[in-house]
C-alpha positions in Angstrom: -27.1 -62.5 -0.1 -23.6 -61.4 -1.1 -22.0 -62.7 2.1 -23.5 -66.1 1.7 -22.2 -66.6 -1.8 -18.8 -65.1 -1.6 -15.6 -66.9 -0.8 -13.2 -65.3 1.6 -10.9 -64.5 -1.3 -13.8 -62.8 -3.2 -14.6 -60.8 0.0 -11.0 -59.7 0.3 -10.9 -58.7 -3.3 -14.1 -56.7 -3.0 -12.8 -55.0 0.2 -9.6 -54.1 -1.6 -11.5 -52.7 -4.6 -13.7 -50.6 -2.3 -10.7 -49.3 -0.4 -9.0 -48.3 -3.7 -12.2 -46.6 -4.8 -12.5 -44.7 -1.5 -8.8 -43.7 -1.8 -9.5 -42.4 -5.4 -12.4 -40.3 -4.2 -10.4 -38.9 -1.3 -7.6 -38.0 -3.7 -10.1 -36.3 -6.1 -11.6 -34.4 -3.1 -8.3 -33.2 -1.8 -7.2 -32.0 -5.3 -10.5 -30.2 -5.8 -10.1 -28.6 -2.4 -6.6 -27.5 -3.2 -7.7 -26.1 -6.6 -10.5 -24.1 -4.9 -8.0 -22.7 -2.3 -5.6 -21.8 -5.1 -8.3 -20.1 -7.1 -9.5 -18.2 -4.0 -5.9 -17.0 -3.3 -5.4 -16.0 -7.0 -8.7 -14.1 -7.1 -7.8 -12.3 -3.9 -4.4 -11.3 -5.2 -5.9 -10.2 -8.5 -8.4 -8.0 -6.7 -5.7 -6.5 -4.5 -3.5 -5.8 -7.6 -6.4 -4.1 -9.3 -7.1 -1.9 -6.2 -3.4 -1.0 -5.9 -3.3 -0.1 -9.6 -6.3 2.1 -9.3 -5.0 3.9 -6.1 -1.6 4.3 -7.8 -3.0 5.8 -11.0 -5.3 8.2 -9.0 -2.5 9.3 -6.7 -0.1 9.8 -9.6 -2.7 12.0 -11.2 -3.3 14.0 -8.0 0.4 14.6 -7.0 0.9 17.5 -9.5 -2.2 19.2 -8.0 -0.5 19.0 -4.5 2.7 20.3 -6.1 0.9 23.3 -7.6 -0.8 24.1 -4.2 2.7 24.1 -2.6 4.0 26.4 -5.3 1.0 28.7 -4.7 1.7 28.6 -0.9 5.2 30.0 -1.6 3.8 32.8 -3.7 1.1 34.0 -1.3 1.7 36.6 1.3 -1.8 36.8 2.9 -1.7 34.9 6.2 -5.3 33.6 5.9 -4.7 32.3 2.4 -1.5 30.7 3.5 -3.2 29.0 6.4 -6.0 27.7 4.0 -3.5 26.3 1.6 -1.5 24.6 4.4 -4.8 23.0 5.6 -5.5 21.7 2.1 -2.0 20.2 1.8 -2.3 18.6 5.2 -5.7 17.1 4.4 -4.4 15.8 1.1 -1.4 14.1 2.8 -3.7 12.6 5.4 -6.0 11.2 2.7 -3.0 9.7 0.9 -1.7 8.0 4.0 -5.1 6.5 4.6 -4.7 4.8 1.2 -1.2 3.5 2.1 0.6 6.3 0.2 3.5 7.8 2.2 5.9 10.7 1.5 9.5 9.6 1.0 11.9 10.8 3.7 14.5 13.1 2.2 16.5 15.8 4.0 19.2 14.2 6.2 18.7 10.7 4.7 21.3 8.8 2.8 20.8 9.0 -0.9 18.9 6.0 -2.2 18.7 5.7 -6.0 15.4 3.7 -5.7 13.7 6.6 -3.8 15.6 9.8 -4.8 16.4 11.4 -8.1 19.4 13.8 -7.8 18.9 17.1 -9.7 21.9 18.9 -8.3 24.6 18.8 -5.6 25.1 21.5 -3.0 28.4 22.6 -1.5 28.9 24.0 2.0 25.9 22.4 3.7 25.7 20.9 7.2 25.1 17.5 5.7 27.7 14.9 4.9 28.5 14.0 1.3 26.1 11.6 -0.2 23.1 12.6 2.0 20.1 14.5 0.9 20.6 18.2 1.7 17.4 19.7 0.1 14.1 18.4 -1.2 13.0 19.9 -4.5 9.8 17.9 -5.0 8.3 15.3 -2.7 8.3 11.6 -3.6 5.8 9.0 -2.6 5.5 5.2 -2.1 2.5 2.9 -2.1 2.5 0.5 0.8 6.2 1.2 1.2 7.2 -1.2 -1.6 6.2 0.6 -4.8 7.6 4.0 -5.7 4.8 6.2 -7.2 7.2 9.1 -7.8 10.9 9.5 -6.8 11.7 12.5 -4.7 13.7 15.2 -6.6 16.6 16.1 -4.3 19.8 18.0 -4.0 22.6 16.0 -2.3 25.5 17.3 -0.3 28.8 17.5 -2.1 
């Protein structure tokens, strides 16, 4: 057999060769495992980005509908119709929040150019200069880090 014919040096050489081969296979395994983990992470991130883009596009398309309902609410005098429109707006905002879409805080908040778009300035308000005095149109964010639409505001002068 191999043991009977090999010299101690040959056995040491064979052991060293086998250890190197094992080390090579371990390295290949670890690299393949890392590649699989990276691919899994990339696929998950791509899927989340696709979902966010879809939600963002849908919400952006629906926001004008909510604006029009709010305009209609201001023009209606019938209490039952007003209540119905308020319920529609409330349900719409709850549905948006379930998807991670939140209304941007405005009145009384410090002006933030990333969140607010100033349309005009108002004098003689109870608010200090540089704060939002009136909301003209609601703004919304997705997951608090992506602005879907800036809030249109009037700031105190």
